[in-house]
N, C-alpha and C positions, 0 to 999 in steps of 0.2 A: 611594598608593591609598586608604589609610584616611581621609585628609583630602580625598578626592574630587578629587585633582589628576590631570592628564593626564601620564603618564610617557612620555618619548621615549627609546628605547634605540637607540644607534648600533651599526652593524655592525662594531665593533672589539673586540678582546680583547687581554689582556696576559699575558705569561708571568711566571713568578716572578722572572726576571732582568730584567724591564722591557722585553722585546721587544714590539712592537706588531704585531698580526695583523689583517688584513682578513678578516672573516668573511662568510659568506653571510647575507643578511638573513633567509632562510627558517630557517636554523639558530637564529639568535637568537630568532625568533618562536616556534618550536616549543619550545625549552627553557624560555623564559619562560612559555609557556602551560601546560606540564606542571608546572613548579615552582609556579605560582600556582593549580594545580588549576582552570583555567578551564573554563567550560562550552562556550565557543565560541572558535574562532580564525578570523579573516577574512583571507584573502589576496587582495589586489587586484593585477591584472595587465593585460596587453594584451588577453587573450582573455576572452570572456564566461564561459567555463568549459571543461569537457572535452568534446571532440567525438569521435564514433565514426568509423569508416572512411567513412561516408556523409556526414560533416560535420554530423551531427545532434547538437545539444547533449544531453548526458547530464545529467539533472536530479539523479540520485542514484547513489552508488556506495558499496560497502563496501570496507574495506582489501584484502580478498582479490581483489576485482575490479581494484583499482588495481595489485596485484602482477602480475596477468595482463597488464594494459595496458602496464606498464613493462618486462616481461620482455624482455631482449635489447636494450633501448634505452639509448643514452647520454644522460645527463641534461644535454643541451647547450642546452636552451631554458627559458625562464621557466616555461611551463606544466608541463613535465615536472618541474622542480624543485619547483613548487608541489604537484604530485601526490605526489612523494616525501615532502615535508614533511607533507602531509595524513595519509598512512597512519602515519607515525611519531608524529604528535600523537595520533591516535585510539588507537593502541596504547599510548600513554603516559598515557591516561586522559581526554583531551579528548573530550567527547561528540560534538561536531559541528565540522567544518571547512568553511568556505564559500569557494569560489573564484569570484570575480566580477571584472567589468571596472571599472577606474578611469575609463574613458572614457565609460561609459554613464550618462547623467543619471538619477538616482534609483535606481541599481542596488542600493545598500546598503539603502535603505528597502524596496524591493520584495523583496529577499532575506530581510530580517528580519521583515517584517510581512505577507507573503502566504504562502499555503501552497505555492505552486508556485515562488516565488522568482524570481531572475533569472539565476543561474549554476548551479554544480554543488555539491551537498552531499555530503561524505564523512562517513559516520557508522558507528559500531559497531552501533548499534541500528537495525533496519529503520525507514525513514521511512514506508514503507507496507507493510502485511502483511495476509495473510488468516489468520484464526484463529477458533476457536470463541468465540461470544459469551459475555459474562459479565453478571452482574446490573447492573454499573455502566454497561453499554452501552444500557440501556433508554431513557434520555432521548435518546441519539443516534439510536436506532432510530425513536422516535416522530417526531423532527424530519425524518428521511429519508422515512418512510412516510406521514405525514399528508397532504402534498399529493397523493400518488397515490391515497389513500383518498378524499379529497374529490372527485377527478375520477372516481371510480368504477372506476378501473383495478384497484385492490386491494380486497379485503374488509377492512373496518375491524376493527382489533384493539385491544382496550382495553389500558391499561397493565397491568392485573392479568393478562390473558392473556399478554402479552409476558413478564412476569416468570415466569409458570408455565412457559412454553414456551421460555425463553431458551436452554436447552441444545440445542434443535433448530436454532438459527440459527448460520450462519457470517457473519462480517462482514469487510469491508475497512476497516481503520483507516489514515488518512493524517494524520500529525502530530496525533494526538489527536482527529480528526474521523471519524465513521462515514460513509463515502462509498458503501458498497455492502453489501447483505445478501442472504441467501437462506436458506431453511429446508428441512430434510429431515424428513418425518414417516413413520416406519415404519408399514406397514399389516399387518393380520393375514394369515397364510398362506392361500392358496387351497385348494381341495379336493385339489389334488395336493401340498400342502405347500410350494409355492413362495412365498418371501417377496418382497414388493414394497414400494415406498415412493413417497411423493409429494413432488415438489419444489414449493415454494410460496414466495410472497412474494419473488420475485426483483426487486431494485430497485437502481439505481445513481443517484447524485446527478447532476442535469443537467449540472453542470460537468465531470463525469468520464466521460461516456458515449462519448467518442471512442476510448478504449482497448479492451482486451479484458477488462475487469474482470468483466463478466457471465459470459463463458466461463470465466474463472479461478474464479469462485465455483462454477459448475456442476461443473468438474473436481474441486474440493475436496470437494464433497458427493458426487460419484460415487465418489470414493475412500473416503469415510466409509461409503457404502452397501455397497460391496464388502466392507469390513471387518466389516460387520454381517451378511453373508451374503445381502444383498438381490440378487435376480436381475433385477428389472424395476422401472423407474421410470415413474411417471405424472406428468403435469402438466396442469393445467386453466388455460386462459387465454382472455381475451376480446379482447386487443389485440396480442399478440406471437407469433402463430402462425408467421409466417415465420422469426422468429429461432430458435424451438425446432426448426423443420425444419432450419435450418442447423447446429444443434448435434447432429444425428443422431437426433432424435425422429421418429416416424412417426405419421400420423393414426390415431386409435382412436375408439371409441364409448363412450358411458356404460355400455353392457352389458359392456364389457371391464374395468370397474373391479371391484375386490374387492367382495363383497356389502355389507360394512359401510360402505365408502366410497360405494358407489352409493346407499345409503339416505340419505346426507347431501347428495347432489347438489342444487344449487339451480337448478331449471329456469327461474326468473325471470332469472338471470344468463346462462343458456344458454352456458356456457363450452365452448370446444372442448377435446376430450380428445386428448392425445398420449401415446405410450409409447415406451420405449427399453429394449432388453435389454442387460444388463451382462455 
């Protein structure tokens, strides 16, 4: 390997007395990957990857999910042996294990050089996660938000403003790329002492809008709002009224906004106001 040679390991082993054993190829691959401290292990088989009960391809799993999938099953097929090998490799320090089809043309290139891949990825680290935004996410946020700002869907935010308000944001990161975001802005308490907040800047990358990522971001921020003692959420939108209604928001008016937020309302944008009690 140091000399950049391709090494072929056969599935045979030898005892101290010279006996020859026929080993499972998966066992050889796993132990070699762990010993080499490999970043990736790629297992090629007849299947495109791991499918659920509805025969839908699962793009990503973690070892604990593989445990649940294999519970009570006999490892009598190639795909099940690959799954067993994948969880063992991950727990042995291999960051990512890819299960792909050897019969599909271009499967390896698609798996390694596209974000969605061609098969199933087993990884200890979440391939996609929702988390609080960090200062290093600003560039990714700008790339996500700029097209929507240019269309007039979102209010333009400068880099400086994003840096200042970064802790307000939650992001969905997929393999190092920011594919979704939303922000929670706490508002001053009303005359009855009730705290409220505003959900803003909800955006999902066009390539990833078919899932429930927008709803997941909203759930994440609603949980954050409850932890802060916020009892009511507001949202102002010019394009996505129906979506917010589907998320449990109800129509409201500008007069329902807290006094400080009402003073900042932009009548030129004429955004619709919605609210939701937590």
